N, C-alpha and C positions, 0 to 999 in steps of 0.2 A: 504494500500500500504506500502511495506517495506521501511525503510529509504534509502537503496541503490537504489531502484527503483525511489524514490522521487528525490534523488540527480542526477540520470541519466536524469530524465525528466527535471530537472532544467537546466542541461548543454545543453541538446538537444534544449531547448527553446531558450537559449542564441544564439546558433549556427544558428537556423532558423531565429531569429530576425535580427541578424547582416547580414546574407546572403541576406535577403530581402532588408535591407538598402543599401547594396552594389549594388545589382542587379537592383535597381529602375531606370527606364528610364527617361530621361529629359522630362519635361512637355512641350507638344506641344498644342497650342491653335489655332484652325482653326476658322476663323470668316468670315462672308459674308456681303458684302454691295456693290452694283453696282458702279463701277468706283470710288471707294473711294480713292485709292492710298495715304495712309497716310504716311507722312514724319516724323512727330513728335509723340512722345508718352511720357506719364508720368504715374505714379502710385499714386492712391489716397489711402493712408493708412487707412483713416477713413471708406471709403466706400468699401475698399478691392476690387477695380477693376482698370483696365487700362483705360486710356483716350487717344484717338487718334484724330488727325486732318485729313485734306484731301487736296489734290492738287486741287480738282475740286468742292468741295461743301462748302457752308458757314455753315457747320454743324460740331459739335464736338460730338463724340460718346463715350460711355462707353462700355468696353468689359470685361465680367466676365471671371473667370478662366475656365469656361466651354464653352466659345465662344459665350455666349448670348450677343447680341448687342442691345443697346438702345440709342436713341437720348438724349444726355445730354444737349446740347445747339444748338438751331437753331436760327440764327440771320439774317433775311432777310434784315435788315437795313444796313448791310455791303455792300461795293461795289460789284457789280456783278462780278463773276469769281475770287474773291479774294482767295488766297491760305492760308491755315492754316499751319504754319510750327511748330516751337518749342512751347512746352507747359510745364507748371509746376504748381504744386499744392502748394499754400501758406497755409500750415496747420495751422499756427498761426492765420491768418486772415480769414480762411475758404473761400479762393478765388481760382479761376482758372485763370492763366495768360496765354495769348495766343499771339504769334507773327503772324502778318498778313502782307502779301506781295502780290503785283500784278506783274506778270511777263510780259515782253514785248510780244506783242505790246500794252498791256493795259497801261493806264496812270500810272506813278509811284505812288505807295502807300505803305507806311511802317508805321505800327502802333502796339501798344500794347493794347490789350483789357483785361479788368478784369471783371470776372463774379462771383457773389455770389453763392457759391456751395449749399447753403440752399434754396434760392429762385430762383436760375438760372437767376437772373436779371443782366443785364449789369451794372456795376458800373461806368466804364469810357472807353473811346476810345481815346487813346493818340497818336497823330501823332508824328512821330519821325523825328527830324530835320536833314537835310543834313548838312554836314560840308562845310562851305563857303570856306575853304582853300583847299578842295579836288578837284583836277582837273577831272571833269567828263569825259573829252575826253580821259583820260589816260587808260581806260579799254574798253574791247570789248563791254560789256553790258552797261557800263556807268551809272549805277544806284545802289543805296543802296539796300541791302537785309537784312531785319530783320530776322535773322535765328533762334537763340535759346535764351532761357531766364532762368535765375536763380533768386532766391529771398532770401533775408536775413531775420533775425528774426524781423526786424522793418517794414517789408513790402516793402522795396526798391527792385525794380526789375532791373536786369542788362541784357541788350539785345545785342547780338553780331551783328555787321554789317559785313557780309562776303565779300563784295566788297570794302567797305571803310576802312576795317581793323581798326575799332574802336569800342568802347562799349558805348551804351547809358545807361542812368540811368533814371528810372521812379519812383518817390516816391509814397508813399501810396495814395496820393490824385490824382495821375495821371499826375503830372507835369514832363515833359520830358526834358532831356538835354543831351549833349554829355559829357560823364563821363571820358573816357580815350582814348587818342591818343598817347599812350606810344611809344617812338622811337623803342622799342624792337619789336613791331608788324611788322615793315617794315625793320628790320635789316638783315633778313636771306633770302638767295636765294630761288627762286621758284624751287622745286624739281620735278615738273610735266612736262610732255611733253607739248609744247606750243599748240599742236593741241587737247589736251584733253579738252572735253567740260566743265570740272570743273577746268581748269587751273587758273582761277582768283578767286577761292573760298578760302578766307583767314580764318579769325576767324570764328569758327563754334560752337562746343559744349561748354557749360559753366556750371559750378556747383559752388555752394557756400559752403565754408568750415566754420564750426562754430568758428574757431579761428580768423575770420575777414578777410578772403581773398577769392579770386575766383581762380579756375583753369580753363583755357581756352585752347582748342586745335586749331591749325591752319592747315587747310587741305592741302594747297599747299606747305607747308614747312615741315610738319610732326612734328612740335614743339609743346610743351606745355608750357604755361606761368602761373606764379603765379602773381596775380594782387591784390594789396592792395585795400580793399573795402572802405577805407576812402578817399585816395587821388588819386587812379587810377594808381599809379606807378607800373610798371611791369618788371619782369625779367624772362628770359627763365629758365625752370626747366632742369637741367643737367641730361639727361637720358643715360643709357648704350646703347641705340639704338633709332634711330628715328623711328617713325611710318609712315606708308604709307597711305596717304589720310584719316587721322582720322576724324571722324564726330561727333557722339554723345559721351557724357561722363556722368558718374554717380559715386557716392561714396558709399561704404558700411559702416556700423557702425564700422567695425574693421579698417577703414582707407584705405582699398584697393580701388584703383580707377580702374574703368572699362572704356575702350575706344573702340568704335566700328568703323569699316570701312565696306565697302561692301564685304570685303573678310575675315576679322579677328576680333576677340575680344581679346584685350590685357588686361592683369592683371598687375597693377603697385602698388608699395608700396614705402614708404619713411620713413626714420628714423630721418629726421631732419626738418620736417615741410615743405617739398617740395621745398627746395633749390636744392636738388638732389633727384633722384628717380631711381627705377630699374623696368624694364619690366621683370618680373620673369616668365611669362608664356603667351602663345598666343594660341588661338583655331581657327582653320579654320571654317568658316561658309559658308552657301549656297550663292554663288555669284549671282545666278539668282534672289534670293529674294531681293537683293540690300538693305541690312540692313542700316538704317540711324539713328537709335536711340537705346539706351540701358537704362534700368531702373533697380533699385533694387526693387523687388516685395516682396511678402510674404515670410517669413522665410529667408530673405536676399538672395534670389535667383536672379541670373542675367538673364534678359530676353532681347532679341533683337527683333526688329520689322522688319519683311519682308514685306515692303510696295510696292515692285516692282515699285519704283519711276521712274526708267529709262523707263520702259514700259509705264507708265502713261504719261511721257513727250512726247513720240513718238505718243501718241494718240490711243493706243490700248485699248480694253475693257477687264475688268476683274471683277470678283465678289469675288473671294476667296483670303484672305490674312492670314498671320500667325504671331503669337507671340510665340517665342520659347525660352525655357530655355537653357542657354549655361553654361557649367561647365569647370572649370580648370582641366586639366589632372593631373597637379602637385598636386593640392589640393586634388584631388580624391585619388591619390597614398598615400598621407600623411594620409588621412582618413582610407585607407585600413590598413596601418601599425598600427594605433591605434586600429583598430578592432581586429587585430591578437594579439596585446598586451593584450587587454581585454579578448580575448578568452583564452590566456595563463594564465592570472591571474585567470580566472574562473576555468580552468582545475586544476590549482595548489590548488585553494581553495577546489575543489571537492576531490582531492587526500588527502588533509589534513583532510577534514571532514570525509572521508572514514576511514582514519587511526584512528581518534578519536573514531569513532563508533566501530571499531574493538577492540580498547583498552577497551571501555566501556563494550562491550559484554564479553570479556575475564574476566574483573573484576567481572562482575555479575556472571559468571560461577564459579569463585573461591569462591564467597560468598555462592552461593547455595550449592556447593560441600563441 
């Protein structure tokens, strides 16, 4: 093959490769399990699979990137009809931490369970205490809700109480206590319609940041809080816009925070350690799927869970659920710009190489003649 043809083939290969990278469709995972209605989801980086709970079963499932479902944990010793809400993987201790709650009219039950991911044996079941100062009669539902959980590097778990608007802490040995009742959690007005079924849903998604603090979203105010993981002190993160009914939260390695609601996925970043932040992009998602959880999966991709929870609450039956990759349009545009820059550089390199080859051929011709 001539040098010119080799160079052309090289350039065409670059164009094809980059075109495929741009044209790739978001990853969609369909999985099936009768009446599962998962509200919570986490990603296990060691096993490279998703983990989901259920509104209706005392079962925790793993879901592969191809939609293969397996029973990870089945715990019949838990109270009947208990709901599995938020989950997280404690990669340091090789544990799965699970929020458990029983909805009315069942007797009140809020707990954090820990399971060994190697043996799948339950390590502890910690009942979460009610706040003696919290006026139970002040809310419609009048009961605590252990909603979501995050874990630090020492094995301490932090659990949000969506009705009580406080955070529990459960240490590595399963000892539970009320960790933070920061005044900031009750300082801001409810932004939701009083007839909305989730009007009293306060603190919700929570994630631990390696610098020693937690980021927590509050559904009925649209606020996000930065909470000190040592003393529980909290302050609102000043954002350029409030979010509407934020639910799940996750953080990428590059520091970008992802917040999901049933309608949108927001992309946030901060330059000052989350005293302030910017919502720099938002992506519409399928409202019917009623997304409640977002995780960062393989290759730092953002995935939301379409657990159809509202349908599950109304008592309908369903078998099929979805985990869907969601991308930022703004980040995709930036990637496209870089691709064209690389193509331009590749083309410039090809022209320079072609010029050099032409000069070489001319010099050889002169020597021969």
